[in-house]
C-alpha positions in Angstrom: 5.5 -25.7 -4.7 3.1 -26.5 -7.6 3.7 -24.2 -10.6 -0.1 -23.7 -10.7 0.2 -22.0 -7.3 0.4 -18.4 -6.3 3.1 -17.0 -3.9 1.9 -14.2 -1.7 4.0 -11.8 0.4 3.0 -8.8 2.3 4.4 -6.0 4.6 8.1 -6.4 4.0 8.5 -2.7 4.9 11.9 -2.4 3.1 13.8 0.5 4.5 12.5 0.1 8.0 12.6 -3.7 8.7 15.6 -5.2 10.5 18.5 -5.4 8.1 18.8 -9.2 8.5 15.2 -9.6 7.6 15.6 -7.4 4.5 18.5 -9.6 3.4 16.4 -12.7 4.0 13.6 -11.3 2.0 15.8 -10.5 -0.9 17.2 -14.0 -0.9 13.7 -15.4 -0.7 12.5 -13.2 -3.5 15.5 -14.1 -5.8 14.3 -17.7 -5.7 10.7 -17.1 -6.4 10.9 -18.1 -10.0 11.8 -21.7 -8.8 8.5 -21.7 -6.9 5.9 -20.0 -9.0 5.0 -18.0 -12.1 2.5 -15.9 -10.1 3.7 -13.6 -7.4 1.4 -11.2 -5.4 2.9 -8.5 -3.2 0.0 -7.5 -1.0 1.1 -4.0 0.0 3.8 -2.3 2.0 6.7 -3.8 0.1 8.5 -0.5 1.0 8.1 1.4 4.2 8.1 4.4 1.9 7.9 4.8 -1.9 7.4 7.8 -4.0 8.2 8.2 -7.7 9.9 11.3 -8.8 10.5 12.0 -12.5 14.2 11.2 -12.6 15.1 9.8 -9.1 14.7 6.4 -7.5 15.6 5.6 -3.9 19.1 4.0 -3.9 18.4 1.7 -0.9 15.8 -0.1 -2.9 17.9 -0.8 -6.0 18.8 -4.4 -5.1 15.1 -5.5 -4.7 14.1 -3.6 -7.8 16.8 -5.5 -9.7 15.5 -8.8 -8.4 11.9 -7.9 -9.3 13.0 -7.0 -12.9 14.8 -10.3 -13.2 11.7 -12.2 -12.1 9.6 -10.4 -14.6 12.1 -11.2 -17.4 12.0 -14.9 -16.3 8.3 -15.0 -16.9 6.9 -14.4 -13.4 3.8 -12.3 -13.2 4.1 -9.8 -10.4 1.2 -7.8 -8.9 1.8 -5.1 -6.3 -1.3 -4.1 -4.3 -1.0 -0.6 -2.9 -0.5 -0.5 0.8 -0.7 2.4 3.3 3.1 2.9 3.0 3.7 2.5 -0.7 0.6 3.7 -2.5 2.5 6.3 -4.6 3.7 3.8 -7.2 3.8 4.9 -10.8 5.3 4.5 -14.2 8.8 3.4 -13.0 7.5 0.3 -11.3 5.0 -0.4 -14.1 7.0 0.4 -17.2 10.7 -0.1 -16.2 10.3 -3.0 -13.7 7.2 -4.6 -15.3 5.0 -4.8 -12.2 1.2 -4.6 -12.4 0.1 -1.9 -9.9 -3.3 -2.5 -8.3 -5.3 -0.3 -6.0 -7.4 -3.0 -4.3 -9.7 -4.6 -3.4 -9.7 -6.8 -6.5 -11.3 -10.1 -7.5 -8.9 -12.5 -9.0 -7.7 -16.1 -9.2 -4.9 -17.4 -6.8 -3.7 -21.0 -7.2 -6.9 -21.8 -9.1 -9.1 -20.4 -6.3 -11.3 -17.4 -6.6 -10.2 -14.6 -4.2 -10.7 -11.1 -3.1 -7.3 -9.4 -2.4 -6.6 -6.1 -0.7 -3.9 -4.8 1.6 -6.4 -4.2 4.4 -5.9 -0.6 5.5 -9.2 1.4 5.9 -11.4 -1.7 5.5 -14.3 -2.4 7.8 -16.1 -0.2 10.3 -14.6 2.6 12.3 -11.1 4.3 11.8 -12.8 7.2 10.1 -9.9 9.5 10.8 -7.6 7.3 8.8 -10.1 6.9 6.0 -10.4 10.7 5.6 -6.5 11.0 5.7 -6.3 8.2 3.1 -8.5 10.0 0.6 -6.4 13.2 1.1 -2.9 11.8 0.8 -3.7 9.7 -2.2 -5.1 12.6 -4.1 -3.5 14.1 -7.2 -3.0 17.4 -5.3 -1.1 15.7 -2.5 1.1 13.8 -5.0 1.9 17.0 -6.9 2.7 18.9 -3.7 5.0 16.1 -2.3 6.9 16.1 -5.6 8.3 19.5 -4.7 10.2 18.2 -1.7 13.8 17.0 -2.1 13.9 13.2 -2.0 16.2 13.2 1.1 13.9 15.6 2.9 10.8 13.6 2.1 12.4 10.3 3.2 13.5 11.9 6.4 10.0 13.1 7.1 8.5 9.7 6.5 11.0 8.0 8.7 10.0 10.4 11.6 6.3 9.5 11.3 6.7 5.8 10.5 6.3 3.5 13.5 7.7 0.4 11.8 11.1 0.5 13.4 9.5 0.6 16.8 7.9 -2.8 16.1 11.2 -4.8 15.6 11.2 -8.1 17.5 7.7 -7.6 19.0 5.0 -10.2 18.9 1.6 -8.9 17.7 0.4 -6.3 20.1 -3.1 -5.3 21.0 -3.3 -2.8 18.1 -2.3 -5.5 15.6 -4.7 -8.0 17.0 -7.5 -5.4 16.9 -6.7 -4.8 13.2 -6.8 -8.5 12.6 -10.2 -8.8 14.3 -11.6 -6.0 12.0 -10.2 -7.8 9.0 -11.9 -11.0 10.1 -15.2 -9.2 10.2 -14.8 -7.6 6.8 -13.6 -10.8 5.3 -16.7 -12.7 6.6 -18.9 -10.0 5.1 -17.3 -10.5 1.7 -17.6 -14.3 1.8 -21.3 -14.1 2.8 -22.0 -11.6 0.1 -20.1 -13.5 -2.6 -20.7 -17.2 -2.5 -18.4 -17.7 -5.5 -15.4 -16.5 -3.5 -13.1 -19.1 -1.9 -10.6 -16.8 -0.2 -10.2 -13.3 1.2 -6.5 -12.4 1.2 -5.4 -9.4 3.3 -2.2 -8.1 4.9 -1.7 -4.9 7.0 -2.0 -6.3 10.5 1.2 -8.3 10.6 -0.6 -11.3 12.0 0.0 -14.4 9.8 -3.1 -16.7 9.8 -5.4 -19.0 7.9 -9.0 -18.9 9.4 -12.1 -20.7 8.1 -14.8 -18.1 8.4 -17.4 -19.9 6.3 -17.4 -23.7 5.8 -14.8 -24.5 3.2 -13.9 -20.8 2.7 -11.1 -18.8 4.3 -9.4 -15.7 5.4 -5.7 -15.7 4.6 -3.0 -13.4 5.8 0.6 -14.1 4.8 2.1 -12.1 7.7 5.1 -9.8 7.4 8.9 -9.5 7.2 9.3 -7.1 10.1 8.6 -9.7 12.8 7.7 -13.1 11.2 9.6 -13.4 7.9 6.5 -15.2 6.6 4.6 -15.8 3.3 1.7 -17.8 1.9 1.4 -20.3 -0.9 -2.0 -21.1 -2.5 -1.9 -24.3 -4.6 -4.7 -26.2 -6.2 -4.8 -28.8 -3.4 -3.6 -26.9 -0.4 -2.9 -23.5 1.2 0.0 -22.8 3.6 1.6 -20.0 5.6 5.3 -20.6 6.1 8.1 -18.7 7.8 11.8 -18.5 8.4 12.3 -18.9 12.2 15.7 -17.4 11.8 16.6 -14.7 9.2 20.1 -16.3 8.4 20.8 -17.8 5.0 20.8 -21.4 6.5 17.4 -21.1 8.2 14.9 -23.9 7.6 11.3 -23.2 6.5 8.6 -23.7 9.2 4.9 -24.3 8.3 2.7 -22.1 10.5 -0.7 -23.0 9.0 -1.9 -25.5 6.4 -5.2 -26.4 4.9 -5.8 -29.1 2.3 -8.7 -29.1 -0.1 -9.6 -31.1 -3.3 -8.0 -29.9 -6.5 -10.5 -28.3 -8.9 -11.8 -30.8 -11.4 -10.3 -30.7 -14.9 -7.1 -28.8 -13.7 -4.8 -28.2 -16.6 -1.2 -26.9 -16.6 -2.1 -23.4 -17.7 -0.4 -20.9 -15.4 -2.6 -19.1 -12.8 -1.2 -15.8 -14.1 -2.9 -16.4 -17.4 -6.2 -17.5 -15.8 -6.1 -14.5 -13.4 -5.4 -12.1 -16.3 -8.6 -13.3 -18.0 -10.9 -13.3 -14.9 -9.5 -10.4 -12.8 -11.8 -7.5 -12.0 -11.3 -4.3 -9.9 -13.1 -4.3 -6.6 -15.4 -7.0 -5.2 -18.0 -6.3 -7.9 -16.3 -3.8 -10.3 -14.3 -4.2 -13.5 -10.6 -3.8 -14.0 
């Protein structure tokens, strides 16, 4: 992978994904520094994450250690809040060194201009979830949840999470419906912003590259519950790849690939530095 490229993962759902998939994800992540200096985790890294003042969830210690090592090796890591792990805070930001983002954001990925968001609550409909989202992400909800013992809170979330019920399934009608809504939202963004090359979303667990406007694309890296997939955006191509088997000897399989001309005057400056200069919060806002 070109070092000017960006590596994108989404929907690992650590804590609820199949154990062999979690092991494969950690092995993959540990080698990320050999692939890129720019890593985007587009939501739902954890099936549940909440930051207490003095407690972290022990099951996630191995991946937190890997992420810290990546940061110390010079990899820029951005974590976009998903619908399962939006309660990130100072531990991830200050102790691990991850940049926490509540998308959508405008940024640069592999020298391409992009809008990035997890995907939950976007588009028309789903008003019940949108109301719930505004409530559970509020300061009041965060303060109230903090009073629960960590073991109790994790148990409650496990009862309501549906991730474990999706092990081994191909995308169902609900996932495909979500993907369709994300296509529509992405097309709206591309038509409204002619300077944007890509819209990158997750959430639906359906890996895909789709050309919605001539020469401009919707990209979804997929998930690690079912597909063990990720995306690579490089100056001259964009790919979605997967591990067909979660074992350590599994060979990489290309699911989707699009080639495009490299931007003129490309230099070796890392995309992380370019993105840091150009990034802005929201499709039209300022970070």
